[in-house]
Backbone as JSON Lines, residues from 0, in Angstrom:
{"i":0,"aa":"M","n":[0.76,-1.25,0.0],"ca":[-0.12,-0.03,0.01],"c":[0.9,1.25,-0.02]}
{"i":1,"aa":"R","n":[0.66,2.18,-0.92],"ca":[1.46,3.37,-1.06],"c":[0.88,4.42,-0.31]}
{"i":2,"aa":"P","n":[1.68,5.19,0.44],"ca":[1.26,6.36,1.3],"c":[0.67,7.44,0.38]}
{"i":3,"aa":"N","n":[-0.33,8.05,0.79],"ca":[-0.8,9.23,-0.01],"c":[0.23,10.28,-0.18]}
{"i":4,"aa":"S","n":[0.45,10.77,-1.31],"ca":[1.57,11.74,-1.5],"c":[1.24,13.08,-0.9]}
{"i":5,"aa":"A","n":[-0.07,13.5,-0.77],"ca":[-0.41,14.65,-0.05],"c":[-0.04,14.53,1.37]}
{"i":6,"aa":"A","n":[-0.32,13.45,2.07],"ca":[-0.08,13.27,3.47],"c":[1.47,13.2,3.81]}
{"i":7,"aa":"V","n":[2.26,12.65,2.71],"ca":[3.6,12.66,2.88],"c":[4.18,14.09,2.86]}
{"i":8,"aa":"F","n":[3.72,14.87,1.76],"ca":[4.08,16.25,1.66],"c":[3.69,17.05,2.92]}
{"i":9,"aa":"L","n":[2.52,16.87,3.42],"ca":[2.01,17.65,4.67],"c":[2.99,17.26,5.79]}
{"i":10,"aa":"A","n":[3.31,15.94,5.96],"ca":[4.27,15.52,7.12],"c":[5.63,16.21,6.9]}
{"i":11,"aa":"L","n":[6.07,16.21,5.66],"ca":[7.41,16.93,5.4],"c":[7.4,18.48,5.73]}
{"i":12,"aa":"A","n":[6.37,19.01,5.36],"ca":[6.14,20.47,5.67],"c":[6.04,20.9,6.96]}
{"i":13,"aa":"L","n":[5.34,19.94,7.7],"ca":[5.25,20.16,9.2],"c":[6.63,19.99,9.86]}
{"i":14,"aa":"A","n":[7.3,18.91,9.47],"ca":[8.56,18.62,9.95],"c":[9.52,19.76,9.85]}
{"i":15,"aa":"A","n":[9.4,20.57,8.7],"ca":[10.29,21.6,8.48],"c":[9.95,22.94,9.32]}
{"i":16,"aa":"L","n":[8.77,22.92,9.81],"ca":[8.37,24.13,10.56],"c":[9.29,24.61,11.69]}
{"i":17,"aa":"P","n":[9.71,23.6,12.55],"ca":[10.63,23.92,13.7],"c":[11.96,24.57,13.08]}
{"i":18,"aa":"A","n":[12.48,23.96,12.07],"ca":[13.71,24.53,11.25],"c":[13.44,25.92,10.71]}
{"i":19,"aa":"A","n":[12.33,26.16,10.25],"ca":[12.11,27.6,9.83],"c":[11.95,28.53,11.01]}
{"i":20,"aa":"A","n":[11.36,28.07,12.05],"ca":[11.28,28.92,13.27],"c":[12.57,29.39,13.78]}
{"i":21,"aa":"K","n":[13.7,28.46,13.62],"ca":[15.05,28.83,14.11],"c":[15.69,29.95,13.26]}
{"i":22,"aa":"D","n":[15.12,30.2,12.13],"ca":[15.66,31.13,11.2],"c":[15.48,32.65,11.74]}
{"i":23,"aa":"K","n":[14.51,32.75,12.59],"ca":[14.2,34.09,13.11],"c":[15.39,34.62,13.88]}
{"i":24,"aa":"V","n":[15.72,35.95,13.55],"ca":[16.75,36.52,14.09],"c":[16.52,37.34,15.27]}
{"i":25,"aa":"E","n":[17.16,37.14,16.37],"ca":[16.83,37.94,17.69],"c":[17.51,39.31,17.45]}
{"i":26,"aa":"P","n":[16.8,40.3,18.1],"ca":[17.41,41.55,17.82],"c":[18.73,41.77,18.48]}
{"i":27,"aa":"A","n":[19.6,42.53,17.74],"ca":[20.91,42.73,18.23],"c":[20.99,43.49,19.63]}
{"i":28,"aa":"F","n":[19.98,44.49,19.64],"ca":[19.98,45.33,20.85],"c":[18.65,45.21,21.51]}
{"i":29,"aa":"N","n":[18.54,44.88,22.75],"ca":[17.33,44.86,23.59],"c":[17.7,44.97,25.05]}
{"i":30,"aa":"A","n":[17.33,46.11,25.59],"ca":[17.67,46.34,26.95],"c":[16.29,46.75,27.73]}
{"i":31,"aa":"D","n":[16.21,46.22,28.88],"ca":[14.96,46.55,29.8],"c":[15.32,47.15,31.1]}
{"i":32,"aa":"T","n":[16.7,47.16,31.38],"ca":[17.13,47.81,32.55],"c":[18.39,48.75,32.24]}
{"i":33,"aa":"K","n":[18.79,49.44,33.14],"ca":[19.94,50.37,32.85],"c":[21.19,49.57,32.78]}
{"i":34,"aa":"D","n":[21.39,48.42,33.62],"ca":[22.51,47.72,33.51],"c":[22.59,46.85,32.24]}
{"i":35,"aa":"A","n":[21.42,46.48,31.75],"ca":[21.38,45.7,30.47],"c":[21.63,46.67,29.29]}
{"i":36,"aa":"F","n":[21.33,47.94,29.43],"ca":[21.52,48.96,28.49],"c":[23.05,49.24,28.35]}
{"i":37,"aa":"V","n":[23.65,49.34,29.52],"ca":[25.09,49.72,29.47],"c":[25.88,48.55,28.8]}
{"i":38,"aa":"T","n":[25.43,47.19,29.22],"ca":[26.27,46.04,28.66],"c":[25.98,45.97,27.17]}
{"i":39,"aa":"A","n":[24.83,46.06,26.78],"ca":[24.38,45.95,25.39],"c":[24.91,47.07,24.49]}
{"i":40,"aa":"S","n":[24.88,48.25,24.88],"ca":[25.38,49.35,24.2],"c":[26.96,49.29,23.98]}
{"i":41,"aa":"S","n":[27.58,48.88,25.03],"ca":[28.97,48.71,24.97],"c":[29.32,47.57,23.94]}
{"i":42,"aa":"R","n":[28.6,46.57,24.02],"ca":[28.85,45.33,23.08],"c":[28.69,45.84,21.58]}
{"i":43,"aa":"V","n":[27.65,46.64,21.4],"ca":[27.41,47.15,20.05],"c":[28.54,48.02,19.57]}
{"i":44,"aa":"R","n":[28.87,48.97,20.43],"ca":[29.99,49.96,20.04],"c":[31.21,49.19,19.68]}
{"i":45,"aa":"T","n":[31.58,48.23,20.52],"ca":[32.73,47.28,20.27],"c":[32.62,46.58,18.91]}
{"i":46,"aa":"G","n":[31.38,46.09,18.61],"ca":[31.15,45.45,17.38],"c":[31.25,46.36,16.13]}
{"i":47,"aa":"M","n":[31.07,47.69,16.36],"ca":[31.17,48.54,15.26],"c":[32.64,49.01,14.96]}
{"i":48,"aa":"D","n":[33.55,48.55,15.69],"ca":[34.99,48.83,15.46],"c":[35.47,47.89,14.3]}
{"i":49,"aa":"K","n":[36.61,48.36,13.84],"ca":[37.18,47.57,12.57],"c":[37.34,46.24,13.0]}
{"i":50,"aa":"G","n":[36.76,45.29,12.06],"ca":[36.8,43.82,12.28],"c":[35.74,43.29,13.13]}
{"i":51,"aa":"G","n":[34.8,44.25,13.74],"ca":[33.85,43.77,14.47],"c":[32.61,43.2,13.67]}
{"i":52,"aa":"R","n":[31.65,42.69,14.36],"ca":[30.5,42.28,13.66],"c":[29.82,43.22,12.96]}
{"i":53,"aa":"Y","n":[29.68,44.52,13.41],"ca":[28.97,45.55,12.74],"c":[29.89,46.73,12.19]}
{"i":54,"aa":"A","n":[31.07,46.13,11.78],"ca":[32.12,47.08,11.16],"c":[31.65,47.81,9.84]}
{"i":55,"aa":"D","n":[30.73,47.27,9.25],"ca":[30.21,47.9,7.97],"c":[29.2,49.05,8.27]}
{"i":56,"aa":"V","n":[29.04,49.38,9.33],"ca":[28.06,50.5,9.78],"c":[28.77,51.78,9.22]}
{"i":57,"aa":"S","n":[28.01,52.46,8.42],"ca":[28.54,53.76,7.84],"c":[28.8,54.88,8.95]}
{"i":58,"aa":"A","n":[29.35,55.96,8.61],"ca":[29.55,57.02,9.61],"c":[28.26,57.57,9.95]}
{"i":59,"aa":"G","n":[27.34,57.87,9.03],"ca":[25.96,58.37,9.28],"c":[25.2,57.43,10.24]}
{"i":60,"aa":"E","n":[25.25,56.08,9.89],"ca":[24.5,55.19,10.67],"c":[25.13,55.12,12.2]}
{"i":61,"aa":"R","n":[26.44,55.14,12.23],"ca":[26.99,55.24,13.69],"c":[26.56,56.48,14.37]}
{"i":62,"aa":"Q","n":[26.49,57.59,13.7],"ca":[26.0,58.76,14.38],"c":[24.62,58.57,14.75]}
{"i":63,"aa":"T","n":[23.83,58.02,13.96],"ca":[22.31,57.66,14.39],"c":[22.24,56.91,15.53]}
{"i":64,"aa":"I","n":[23.09,55.76,15.57],"ca":[23.1,54.77,16.64],"c":[23.54,55.46,17.86]}
{"i":65,"aa":"D","n":[24.65,56.3,17.88],"ca":[25.22,56.98,19.08],"c":[24.14,57.96,19.56]}
{"i":66,"aa":"G","n":[23.45,58.52,18.66],"ca":[22.31,59.53,19.15],"c":[21.15,58.72,19.82]}
{"i":67,"aa":"K","n":[20.75,57.61,19.24],"ca":[19.66,56.8,19.81],"c":[20.29,56.3,21.34]}
{"i":68,"aa":"F","n":[21.58,55.9,21.36],"ca":[22.12,55.44,22.59],"c":[22.04,56.57,23.57]}
{"i":69,"aa":"T","n":[22.22,57.76,23.3],"ca":[22.15,58.88,24.11],"c":[20.84,59.13,24.64]}
{"i":70,"aa":"Q","n":[19.82,59.02,23.73],"ca":[18.46,59.15,24.08],"c":[17.97,58.05,25.12]}
{"i":71,"aa":"M","n":[18.43,56.85,24.79],"ca":[18.07,55.67,25.65],"c":[18.71,55.85,27.04]}
{"i":72,"aa":"G","n":[19.97,56.29,27.02],"ca":[20.59,56.5,28.24],"c":[19.99,57.47,29.1]}
{"i":73,"aa":"A","n":[19.42,58.46,28.54],"ca":[18.69,59.55,29.3],"c":[17.49,58.99,29.89]}
{"i":74,"aa":"L","n":[16.79,58.09,29.2],"ca":[15.53,57.54,29.73],"c":[15.95,56.58,30.9]}
{"i":75,"aa":"F","n":[16.98,55.79,30.88],"ca":[17.37,54.98,31.96],"c":[18.12,55.71,33.02]}
{"i":76,"aa":"D","n":[18.42,56.98,32.83],"ca":[18.88,57.77,33.98],"c":[17.64,58.17,34.67]}
{"i":77,"aa":"K","n":[16.62,58.37,34.07],"ca":[15.25,58.77,34.88],"c":[14.76,57.46,35.56]}
{"i":78,"aa":"S","n":[14.69,56.51,34.84],"ca":[14.09,55.29,35.39],"c":[15.03,54.13,35.12]}
{"i":79,"aa":"A","n":[15.22,53.42,36.31],"ca":[16.23,52.16,36.12],"c":[15.79,51.03,35.27]}
{"i":80,"aa":"S","n":[14.46,50.98,35.05],"ca":[14.01,49.81,34.25],"c":[12.76,50.3,33.51]}
{"i":81,"aa":"V","n":[12.35,49.48,32.55],"ca":[11.22,49.7,31.64],"c":[9.91,49.74,32.46]}
{"i":82,"aa":"A","n":[9.92,48.94,33.45],"ca":[8.65,48.81,34.27],"c":[8.35,50.13,34.96]}
{"i":83,"aa":"Q","n":[9.34,51.0,35.32],"ca":[9.21,52.19,35.97],"c":[8.93,53.36,34.92]}
{"i":84,"aa":"M","n":[9.02,53.21,33.68],"ca":[8.82,54.25,32.76],"c":[7.45,54.56,32.44]}
{"i":85,"aa":"S","n":[7.18,55.74,32.05],"ca":[5.78,56.05,31.72],"c":[5.49,55.42,30.24]}
{"i":86,"aa":"D","n":[4.33,55.45,29.71],"ca":[3.88,54.85,28.48],"c":[4.68,55.57,27.31]}
{"i":87,"aa":"A","n":[4.69,56.95,27.55],"ca":[5.41,57.71,26.48],"c":[6.92,57.29,26.42]}
{"i":88,"aa":"E","n":[7.53,57.26,27.65],"ca":[8.99,56.87,27.7],"c":[9.19,55.35,27.0]}
{"i":89,"aa":"K","n":[8.32,54.56,27.48],"ca":[8.43,53.1,26.89],"c":[8.26,53.1,25.37]}
{"i":90,"aa":"K","n":[7.32,53.89,24.86],"ca":[7.22,54.0,23.43],"c":[8.49,54.54,22.72]}
{"i":91,"aa":"Q","n":[9.1,55.57,23.28],"ca":[10.22,56.22,22.88],"c":[11.32,55.26,22.84]}
{"i":92,"aa":"L","n":[11.54,54.46,24.02],"ca":[12.68,53.52,24.05],"c":[12.48,52.29,22.98]}
{"i":93,"aa":"A","n":[11.24,51.87,22.88],"ca":[10.96,50.88,21.92],"c":[11.27,51.39,20.44]}
{"i":94,"aa":"N","n":[10.97,52.54,20.15],"ca":[11.28,53.14,18.88],"c":[12.86,53.37,18.59]}
{"i":95,"aa":"D","n":[13.49,53.77,19.69],"ca":[14.88,53.92,19.54],"c":[15.56,52.56,19.4]}
{"i":96,"aa":"Q","n":[15.12,51.59,20.09],"ca":[15.69,50.2,20.02],"c":[15.45,49.65,18.6]}
{"i":97,"aa":"E","n":[14.18,49.78,18.17],"ca":[13.91,49.35,16.76],"c":[14.84,49.93,15.69]}
{"i":98,"aa":"D","n":[15.05,51.24,15.83],"ca":[15.76,52.04,14.78],"c":[17.28,51.54,14.88]}
{"i":99,"aa":"V","n":[17.81,51.28,16.05],"ca":[19.23,50.72,16.19],"c":[19.21,49.21,15.58]}
{"i":100,"aa":"N","n":[18.19,48.47,15.96],"ca":[18.26,47.12,15.53],"c":[17.99,47.03,13.85]}
{"i":101,"aa":"T","n":[17.31,47.85,13.41],"ca":[17.25,48.01,11.92],"c":[18.49,48.1,11.11]}
{"i":102,"aa":"I","n":[19.33,49.1,11.7],"ca":[20.61,49.49,11.18],"c":[21.62,48.24,11.48]}
{"i":103,"aa":"L","n":[21.53,47.55,12.57],"ca":[22.47,46.65,12.96],"c":[22.23,45.31,12.14]}
{"i":104,"aa":"A","n":[20.85,45.17,11.88],"ca":[20.46,43.87,11.06],"c":[20.96,44.03,9.73]}
{"i":105,"aa":"K","n":[20.99,45.24,9.08],"ca":[21.39,45.37,7.81],"c":[22.91,45.2,7.71]}
{"i":106,"aa":"R","n":[23.65,45.53,8.72],"ca":[25.08,45.67,8.64],"c":[25.82,44.4,9.35]}
{"i":107,"aa":"D","n":[25.02,43.41,9.75],"ca":[25.46,42.32,10.65],"c":[26.26,41.34,9.73]}
{"i":108,"aa":"S","n":[27.61,41.34,10.03],"ca":[28.43,40.43,9.23],"c":[28.16,38.91,9.57]}
{"i":109,"aa":"E","n":[27.38,38.54,10.59],"ca":[27.15,37.26,10.91],"c":[25.85,36.74,10.38]}
{"i":110,"aa":"R","n":[25.04,37.71,9.68],"ca":[23.86,37.48,9.18],"c":[23.87,36.4,8.08]}
{"i":111,"aa":"M","n":[23.0,35.5,8.17],"ca":[23.0,34.3,7.09],"c":[22.19,34.69,5.91]}
{"i":112,"aa":"V","n":[22.77,34.35,4.81],"ca":[22.03,34.6,3.5],"c":[22.0,33.15,2.84]}
{"i":113,"aa":"C","n":[20.78,32.82,2.54],"ca":[20.58,31.59,1.97],"c":[19.96,31.55,0.65]}
{"i":114,"aa":"K","n":[20.48,30.74,-0.28],"ca":[19.98,30.61,-1.66],"c":[19.66,29.33,-2.08]}
{"i":115,"aa":"S","n":[18.63,29.09,-2.83],"ca":[18.25,27.87,-3.38],"c":[18.6,27.92,-4.94]}
{"i":116,"aa":"V","n":[19.55,27.01,-5.21],"ca":[20.04,27.1,-6.68],"c":[20.09,25.62,-7.06]}
{"i":117,"aa":"A","n":[19.59,25.46,-8.35],"ca":[19.65,24.06,-8.91],"c":[20.99,23.91,-9.51]}
{"i":118,"aa":"P","n":[21.75,22.88,-8.97],"ca":[23.11,22.72,-9.54],"c":[23.04,22.23,-11.0]}
{"i":119,"aa":"I","n":[24.09,22.37,-11.71],"ca":[24.19,22.02,-13.1],"c":[23.89,20.55,-13.29]}
{"i":120,"aa":"G","n":[23.05,20.24,-14.22],"ca":[22.65,18.84,-14.47],"c":[21.45,18.27,-13.45]}
{"i":121,"aa":"S","n":[20.82,19.25,-12.82],"ca":[19.79,18.93,-11.94],"c":[18.7,19.92,-11.95]}
{"i":122,"aa":"H","n":[17.53,19.57,-11.73],"ca":[16.4,20.44,-11.6],"c":[16.02,20.55,-10.12]}
{"i":123,"aa":"I","n":[16.66,20.0,-9.21],"ca":[16.31,20.0,-7.81],"c":[17.18,21.01,-7.17]}
{"i":124,"aa":"P","n":[16.64,22.11,-6.64],"ca":[17.42,23.03,-6.03],"c":[18.03,22.63,-4.76]}
{"i":125,"aa":"V","n":[19.26,23.15,-4.4],"ca":[19.95,22.9,-3.09],"c":[20.16,24.24,-2.44]}
{"i":126,"aa":"K","n":[19.71,24.14,-1.19],"ca":[19.83,25.45,-0.3],"c":[21.2,25.54,0.27]}
{"i":127,"aa":"T","n":[21.87,26.67,0.0],"ca":[23.21,26.89,0.73],"c":[23.14,28.07,1.51]}
{"i":128,"aa":"C","n":[23.67,28.25,2.59],"ca":[23.71,29.38,3.27],"c":[25.1,29.84,3.87]}
{"i":129,"aa":"R","n":[25.36,31.03,3.76],"ca":[26.59,31.52,4.15],"c":[26.44,32.84,4.9]}
{"i":130,"aa":"T","n":[27.46,33.32,5.61],"ca":[27.35,34.43,6.29],"c":[27.74,35.78,5.37]}
{"i":131,"aa":"V","n":[27.38,36.84,5.58],"ca":[27.7,38.03,4.86],"c":[29.24,38.2,4.82]}
{"i":132,"aa":"R","n":[29.81,37.93,6.0],"ca":[31.31,38.15,5.99],"c":[31.92,37.11,4.97]}
{"i":133,"aa":"E","n":[31.44,35.78,4.97],"ca":[31.99,34.85,4.03],"c":[31.88,35.27,2.58]}
{"i":134,"aa":"I","n":[30.7,35.69,2.29],"ca":[30.28,36.33,0.85],"c":[31.17,37.36,0.66]}
{"i":135,"aa":"T","n":[31.46,38.43,1.53],"ca":[32.23,39.51,1.19],"c":[33.67,39.05,0.99]}
{"i":136,"aa":"E","n":[34.21,38.13,1.98],"ca":[35.57,37.71,1.71],"c":[35.85,36.96,0.43]}
{"i":137,"aa":"D","n":[34.89,36.15,-0.06],"ca":[34.92,35.62,-1.38],"c":[34.89,36.61,-2.42]}
{"i":138,"aa":"Q","n":[34.2,37.53,-2.52],"ca":[34.05,38.61,-3.51],"c":[35.62,39.35,-3.41]}
{"i":139,"aa":"H","n":[36.14,39.57,-2.29],"ca":[37.35,40.31,-2.23],"c":[38.45,39.34,-2.79]}
{"i":140,"aa":"N","n":[38.35,38.02,-2.44],"ca":[39.42,37.09,-3.05],"c":[39.29,36.94,-4.56]}
{"i":141,"aa":"V","n":[38.08,36.91,-5.19],"ca":[37.87,36.77,-6.56],"c":[38.41,38.0,-7.18]}
{"i":142,"aa":"K","n":[38.13,39.21,-6.56],"ca":[38.72,40.57,-7.08],"c":[40.15,40.5,-7.04]}
{"i":143,"aa":"Q","n":[40.73,40.07,-5.96],"ca":[42.24,39.99,-5.82],"c":[42.75,39.1,-6.86]}
{"i":144,"aa":"F","n":[42.21,37.91,-7.09],"ca":[42.68,36.95,-8.04],"c":[42.68,37.55,-9.51]}
{"i":145,"aa":"M","n":[41.56,38.28,-9.78],"ca":[41.43,38.74,-11.13],"c":[42.42,39.92,-11.36]}
{"i":146,"aa":"D","n":[42.66,40.71,-10.32],"ca":[43.63,41.85,-10.43],"c":[45.02,41.18,-10.58]}
{"i":147,"aa":"D","n":[45.46,40.15,-9.73],"ca":[46.65,39.45,-9.97],"c":[46.89,38.86,-11.29]}
{"i":148,"aa":"S","n":[45.75,38.21,-11.84],"ca":[45.87,37.61,-13.11],"c":[46.1,38.64,-14.2]}
{"i":149,"aa":"A","n":[45.41,39.85,-14.16],"ca":[45.59,40.9,-15.16],"c":[47.1,41.44,-15.03]}
{"i":150,"aa":"H","n":[47.65,41.46,-13.73],"ca":[48.96,42.03,-13.65],"c":[50.0,41.1,-14.32]}
{"i":151,"aa":"V","n":[49.65,39.76,-14.02],"ca":[50.7,38.8,-14.7],"c":[50.61,38.7,-16.12]}
{"i":152,"aa":"Q","n":[49.38,38.91,-16.71],"ca":[49.22,38.93,-18.2],"c":[49.94,40.26,-18.74]}
{"i":153,"aa":"K","n":[49.83,41.32,-17.98],"ca":[50.37,42.56,-18.44],"c":[51.81,42.4,-18.55]}
{"i":154,"aa":"N","n":[52.51,41.82,-17.54],"ca":[53.96,41.76,-17.45],"c":[54.48,40.75,-18.4]}
{"i":155,"aa":"T","n":[53.71,39.66,-18.68],"ca":[54.19,38.55,-19.68],"c":[53.86,38.94,-21.09]}
{"i":156,"aa":"G","n":[53.07,39.89,-21.28],"ca":[52.74,40.31,-22.66],"c":[51.74,39.55,-23.39]}
{"i":157,"aa":"N","n":[51.08,38.67,-22.62],"ca":[49.94,37.83,-23.29],"c":[48.71,38.51,-23.3]}
């Protein structure tokens, strides 16, 4: 007796749900107390340094993040935790954190980028995932190889 193909498909789809749920990215910056804010903002600032996780943040984006951190710091100076803040202050804090997280998510070198591509000779796509940092390094290496190849050809006269 052959299993119903719709039932098999449904079972496979349901089995994939927990894996898809793991793909959800946690916000880079989330603080609900003054201590958590100090720790998280320090971690983000360190990550924006050369070679850090957020090193690709532009000067304008860094300025925006620093301004948001200043605003959030002022809110935490008035109230030690979110629970002690007024509704307007909670709203302002949430908006500031969202702005920071939007920038950081865009510039996160640890962010996974996945593609489904059918390999040559097959119609079945294969999903491959790499970090932004790996992709950037590969692009740099290819460019370096091409530049070196052009330099060698120029010097040999070919």
